[in-house]
N, C-alpha and C positions, 0 to 999 in steps of 0.2 A: 659545557659539561653537566649542568643540571638537567637539560634536555637529554642527555647521554644515559644519565642514571635514571631517568623516568622511563626512557626506552627499555632500559634492561628489567626495571621493576615490573612493567607491564609484560614483558616477554616471558618472565617468570610467571605471571599468572597463566599465560597460554600453556606452558609446560605443565601447570598444575591440572587445567581443564583436560589436557590430553591423558594424562595419567587417570583422571577420576571417572572418565566415562565407561571404558571397558571394565574397570574394577567395581564399578557400581552394579554391572551385569553378572559378574562371575557370583556372587552371593545367592543370586536369584536362579541359577542354573538348574538346581534339583526341582524347584518349584515348577519353572516353565516345562522341564522334561515331564513332569507329572501332569499337568495341565493338557499338553499336546499327546500325551500317551505315547511318546517316543521310546524305541527301544536303545541299550547303549551304543549301538552302531549307528541308529539312526541320529542319536544326539553327537556322535563322533563325525559324521558327515557334516551336520550343521556347523559345528564348532570349527571345521576345517575352512569354513567359508571366511573367517576372518584373515587366515593366512592367505587363502585365494584372492582374496581383495587387496591386500595390503602390499604384498611382494610386487606384483606388476605396478602398482601405483607408486612404490618407492622409486622404481626405475623411470617411470614415466614423467615425475615432477621435476627431476633436473632439467628437462626440455623447457617445462613450462617457467622455470625459473630463469632461464637463459633470456626471456623476455619480460617478465614480471617481477616486480619487487617482492622479496621474502616476506615482508610486513603485511601488506595486504592479503596475499595468500594466507598467511597464518590465520588473519582474521575471519576471512570467509569459511576457510576450513574449519577451525574451531567452531563456528556457528554451525555448520552444517553437521558436524560429528556431534555436537549436542542434541540438536533437534532430532537427529535419527533415533536416538535411543529410545524413545517412547514406543515406536514403530514395533519393537519387540513384544509388547503388550497386546497388538491387535492381530498378531499372525495366529494362523488356525492350522499351521501344518508344518513339516519337515522343510520343504522346499521353500516355502515363504521365510521361514526362520533362517535358512540358509542364506537366501537373498539378502535379508536385512543384515546379518553380519557380514556378508562380503561389502555391503555398501559402508557398514561401521569401519570394517578392515581397510578398505580403500580411503576413506577420510583419514583413518589413522595413519596410514602410510603417507598421504600427502602432507599430513600436518607435521609427522615426524621430522620429514626433510625440510619443510618451510622454515620451521620453528628452529632446527639445528642449523640451517644457512643463515637466518637472522643472527642467531648467537655467534656463528664463526665470523661473519661479516663485522658485527659489532666489535667483536674481540681483535680482529685484525685492523679496524679502523682506529680505536681507542688504545690497543696496547695492553689492555687488563684483561686478565683472564676471568671468564664469566662461565663457561661451558659446564664445568662441574657444579657449580651453584645453581644454575638453571635445571639441571637434571635433579637436583635436591627437590625442586618444585615439583617435578614429575613424580619422585618418590612419595612425596607428601600426598599428591593428587591420589595416587594409588592407595595409600592408607586411607586417606578420608573416603574414598569411594567404597572401600572394604567395609570401612567400619559404618558407613551410611547404609549401606545393605545389611548389614546384621541388625542394625536398629530398625531399619524399615521392616523386617522379618519379624522382629520380636514383638512390634506395636500392632502387627496384623495387617499393613498397609498392602495393597494388591499391587502386582507388578507395574501396571499402568499408572497408579497414582505415584507409586515411588519414581519411576522413571521420568514423569512429567514434572515431579518436584526437582529432581537433579537438573533437568534440561533447562527448566526456568531459572534456576541458580547459575548454572555454568553459562548460560546466554546472556544473563545480566552481567557477570564478571567480564566477559567477553566484550559487551558492547561498552563497558565503562572503559576498557583498554583500547578499543578500536581506533579513537582519535590519534593516540600518540604513534601507534604501530602503523596506522594507514598513512601517516606524513613521515615514515621513515625516509631520509634522504637516501639517494643513492650513493654508495661509497666508492672511493677511487677502485677498489676492486672489482666491484660490481659493474662501474662503468666499461673498465678494461675487457670484461667478459664480454659486455653487451656490444661493445663497439668493434669487437674483433671479428674479421670477415667470416662469413658463414663456413667456408670449405676448412677454416682454422679450428672456428668455434665448433664444429661437429666431430673434431677429431677425438677419438676414444682415450682417455688416460687409464692405464691398468692400476689397480690398487696394489701397492707393494705387499708381498705376501706376508711380511711381519706384522703389519698393520691388520690385515685379515685375520692372522692367527690371535692377534691381541684382543680384537672385537669378538671372535667366535669364543675364545677360552673365558672372557669375562662374563657374556651373556650366557654361556652354557652353566655356569656354577650358578648364576642368579635364575635360570629356568629349573634347573635341577632342584634347588632349594624351594621354589615356588611351588612346583608340581610334586614334589615326592618327600620332602622333609616332615609333613604333617603324617604321611602314611608310615615312614621309617619309626617316628616317634611313638604313635599309636599302636602299630600293629607289631612291628618287629622288636619294639623295645618296651612294650606292654603299658604306655601311659594312657590316661583318658583323653578324651577327644577335645577336652577344652584347652590341653596342654599343647595339643598340635596346632590349634586355631591361634593360641596366643603366640606361639612360635614365630608363625607367619607374620603376625602383626608386629612383633619384636623385631623380625628380619627387616620388615619394611621402614620401621621407626629408624632401624640402625643405617639403613642405606641412605634414609632422607638425611640424616646427622652427616654421614660419611661424605656425600655428594655436596651438601651445604659447604662443608669445611675444605672440600678438596682443592679449590682454587688458593686458598690460603697455603694449605701446605705445599702445593706446586709453585708458590712464589717464594716459598724458602727453601725447598729441596728440588733436586733435578728429577726429571720424570724417571729416569733410570734407576735413580735410588729409591722412589716411590713404588715403582712396580717390583724390584726387588724384594722390598719389605713386604709387599702385599702377598708376593708369591711364597714367601717364607713363612710368614705368620699363618696363613691359610692351611697351607699343608701340613702345618703343625697342628692347627686347632682341630680339624675334623677327625683325624686318625685319633687323637687324645678322646674326643668325644665317644668314638666308636670302641675304643679299648676299655672305657669306663663302663660301657653297657649300661648306662643309666640315662633315662629320658631327660632328666633334667640337667645333665652334663652336655648332653648333645644340644639341647635348646639353647644354653649358654653358649656353646661353641658357634652355633649358627647365628646368634646375634652377634656375638664377635667378628665373625666372617663379614657380616653387614656392616660393620664399623669400618672395615679397611678394604671392602671391595668397591664401593662407591665409584672412585676416580677412575677405574679400568676403562670403562666404554666411553666417557668424555675424553681421555687422553686419546683413545683411538680415533674419534672423531676429529679432534684437533689436528693430530698427525697426519689424517686424510687430507684434510684441507690444506696443510702445509706443502703436501707431497706435489701438489698442483695449483700453485698460486692461480687466481682468478677463475678456477673451476670449482669453488666451493659446494655449489650444489650438485655437480656430477659426483664429486668425490664423497660427500655426505651420503648420497644417493646409494652408492656401491658399497660404502662401510656399514650403512644401516641395513641393507639387504642381506649381506653376508652375516651380521650380527643377528637379524630376525629369523634367518634360516637356522642357526644356532639355537636361539632362544624357543622357537616354536617347534622346529623340527627335533631338536637333542632330547626332550624328555620323552616321545614316543619311542625312541631307539633305546633309550636307558629302560623303558620298560620291557622290551624284549630281551634285552641283556639280563636284567633282573630276574625273568622266568627261569633263567639258566643257571645263573650263579648266586641268585639272592640280591635282595635289595642293599644291605648294608655294605655288601663288597663291592657292588656295582656304584654305590654312593660314593665311597672312598675312592675308588679308582678313577672315577670321572672327576673328583676334585683334584687328585694327584695329576692326572693328564693335562687338566686345564691349568694348574699351576705352573707344570713345565712349559706349557705354551707360553705362559705371562711371562715367565722367567727367559725364554729364548727370544720373545719379541720386546725385551726390556730396551735393547738398544735403539735408539732412534735412527731410522733409516735415511733421514734427511743430512 
């Protein structure tokens, strides 16, 4: 039991590392754009490199995990992800930046599947819910990386200095966790998948529609708030830029709290009850903030959304693994790929719609549609 708890604690650190890498880069994007003299369209092409690298990696990693344990893969990928970050500081053009971001995206995709698979196999082996709490580590990593980026900019650290410091810290954290994660025993579920004949093991398992809808709905709201809430509050509601930035920090902190408490909540209430409550609360909060037409009211509403939204995607990951026992990696890859599509692809589509009907209406409509998806998917398909 002690080893099990130690493994979960070390895995939490890996989730933290995953969240901290790209969020460290986000606050320095304007500076890198200026240093490389990129146009908006050129920056858009470069930023697409993250998605271009991550989505194929998400789907290919399942094949790797058919033969290699998820713990060691998590260690190697977390190290690779961290040490790749400083490469951004030495690029000298759009295509080099795109290539580095593709590398970071691929590392992020592999790590996402490996760490979630490790979490699922641990949960199946011990019978203790941990996925939501581990995703809380990811949310805290996102918050830490973003705040670190703001601090580095404030003190005048160069991009290279900042990213080298982040890499050293994250590599150190990963190496501390490496011995425990590397010695991860193969669970009965993993042995069953590994020992299954190849012609059976390569059979494709389709992701149930309700699970896909749940993943898309949860991450679409998260992507919407991450990419568009600051603009909504500052431009459409007339708040200062500081409130927009603080709203994002508040949302990240609330997601950390929500995900950290998610397993405790799910041990007391059914998934269906939790998802129903989330859908009802979120669909009430955002329209209330919109009706008030006050930036502080909207900021509070977004913070409260973060306090309840956290368990949605971890529930989708857990359900995906239960839908095909012994194929945790494959199912985690599928649900993550679907979720990433919503998280990365949804916000640009929202921008096109907002050009036509306005951001406030688009924001509220997207939240309403996503809540309807969560409500429809609340019934466990198993």
